[in-house]
C-alpha positions as CSV (number, residue, x, y, z in Angstrom):
1,M,175.0,158.5,-10.9
2,A,171.7,159.9,-9.7
3,V,171.8,161.1,-6.1
4,K,168.6,161.1,-4.1
5,S,169.8,160.8,-0.6
6,K,167.3,160.5,2.3
7,T,170.0,161.1,4.8
8,G,171.7,164.0,3.2
9,P,175.4,164.9,3.6
10,G,177.3,162.6,5.8
11,E,179.2,159.3,6.1
12,Y,176.4,157.2,4.7
13,L,176.1,159.3,1.5
14,R,179.9,159.5,1.2
15,N,180.1,155.7,1.4
16,S,177.3,155.3,-1.1
17,L,179.1,157.6,-3.6
18,W,182.3,155.6,-3.2
19,H,180.4,152.3,-3.9
20,T,180.0,151.4,-7.6
21,G,176.4,150.5,-7.8
22,D,173.0,151.3,-6.4
23,I,172.4,152.0,-2.7
24,A,168.7,152.2,-1.7
25,D,167.6,155.7,-0.7
26,Q,171.0,157.2,-1.6
27,V,172.3,156.7,-5.1
28,R,171.6,154.9,-8.4
29,L,174.2,154.1,-11.0
30,L,173.0,155.2,-14.4
31,W,176.0,154.1,-16.4
32,K,179.5,152.7,-16.0
33,D,182.2,152.6,-18.7
34,K,182.7,148.9,-19.6
35,R,186.3,149.6,-20.4
36,N,186.9,150.4,-16.7
37,V,189.8,152.8,-17.4
38,G,190.7,155.8,-15.3
39,W,191.6,159.3,-16.3
40,K,195.1,160.0,-17.4
41,D,197.3,162.3,-15.4
42,K,197.9,165.8,-16.8
43,V,195.4,165.3,-19.6
44,S,192.5,167.7,-20.3
45,Y,189.1,166.2,-20.8
46,R,185.9,167.8,-22.1
47,W,182.5,166.4,-21.4
48,F,179.1,167.2,-22.9
49,L,176.0,166.3,-20.9
50,Q,172.5,166.5,-22.2
51,H,169.5,166.1,-19.9
52,R,165.9,166.7,-20.8
53,P,163.8,166.0,-17.7
54,Q,160.5,166.3,-19.5
55,V,161.2,163.0,-21.3
56,G,163.9,161.5,-19.0
57,Y,166.7,161.8,-21.6
58,I,170.3,161.7,-20.4
59,R,173.4,161.3,-22.5
60,A,177.0,162.2,-21.6
61,R,180.0,162.2,-24.0
62,F,183.6,162.5,-22.9
63,Y,186.5,163.8,-25.1
64,E,190.2,163.8,-24.9
65,G,191.1,166.6,-27.4
66,P,188.9,166.0,-30.4
67,N,188.6,162.2,-29.7
68,L,185.5,160.7,-28.2
69,V,186.7,158.5,-25.4
70,A,183.4,157.5,-23.8
71,D,179.7,157.8,-24.6
72,T,176.9,156.7,-22.3
73,G,174.5,156.4,-25.2
74,V,170.9,157.4,-24.5
75,K,169.7,156.7,-21.0
76,I,166.1,157.2,-19.9
77,D,165.6,158.1,-16.3
78,N,162.5,159.9,-15.2
79,S,163.5,160.3,-11.5
80,M,165.5,163.4,-12.1
81,R,163.0,166.2,-12.8
82,G,165.2,169.0,-11.7
83,G,167.7,169.8,-9.0
84,R,171.4,170.5,-9.0
85,L,174.2,169.6,-11.3
86,G,177.7,169.3,-9.9
87,V,181.1,167.7,-10.5
88,F,182.7,165.4,-8.0
89,C,186.0,163.5,-7.7
90,F,186.9,161.1,-4.9
91,S,190.4,160.0,-5.4
92,Q,192.3,162.1,-8.0
93,E,194.5,164.9,-6.6
94,N,195.1,168.4,-8.1
95,I,192.1,168.5,-10.4
96,I,191.3,171.7,-12.2
97,W,187.7,172.2,-13.3
98,S,187.6,174.9,-15.9
99,N,185.2,176.5,-18.4
100,L,182.1,174.9,-16.9
101,K,178.9,176.1,-18.4
102,Y,175.3,175.1,-18.4
103,R,172.2,176.3,-20.1
104,C,168.5,175.3,-20.1
105,N,167.3,173.9,-23.4
106,D,164.0,172.2,-24.1
107,T,164.9,170.9,-27.5
108,I,164.7,167.1,-27.5
109,P,167.8,165.6,-29.1
110,G,167.3,163.8,-32.4
111,D,168.5,160.4,-31.1
112,Y,165.7,160.3,-28.5
113,Q,163.0,159.4,-31.0
114,E,165.3,156.8,-32.6
115,Y,166.0,155.3,-29.1
116,I,162.3,155.2,-28.2
117,A,161.5,153.5,-31.5
118,Q,164.1,150.8,-30.9
119,N,163.3,150.3,-27.3
120,P,159.6,150.2,-26.8
121,K,158.3,149.9,-23.2
């Protein structure tokens, strides 16, 4: 989800985050898992997010142990040219976020060119 709220923190943004979809001047849904399954209790998940603002590339992969459980595929979104990265949970209790790291990297992932070739504008 891309958050670009014109109102900032408050009830309207909170309700927009809860809603699954786009809300004008608040949030835009970039991807939703078609399987529509939730997280399992007491299971550790890893996720790997790649974002290259210079070309709009976004891709997230989610793992349970060594197994890939969800993959957004390549998404192109040029609205996010920088800003903050954060994690957020609405309804699951007792979450432990651990070993969170980020780094800046200008290398364009190899699947970007393949995606562009298959999806011309």
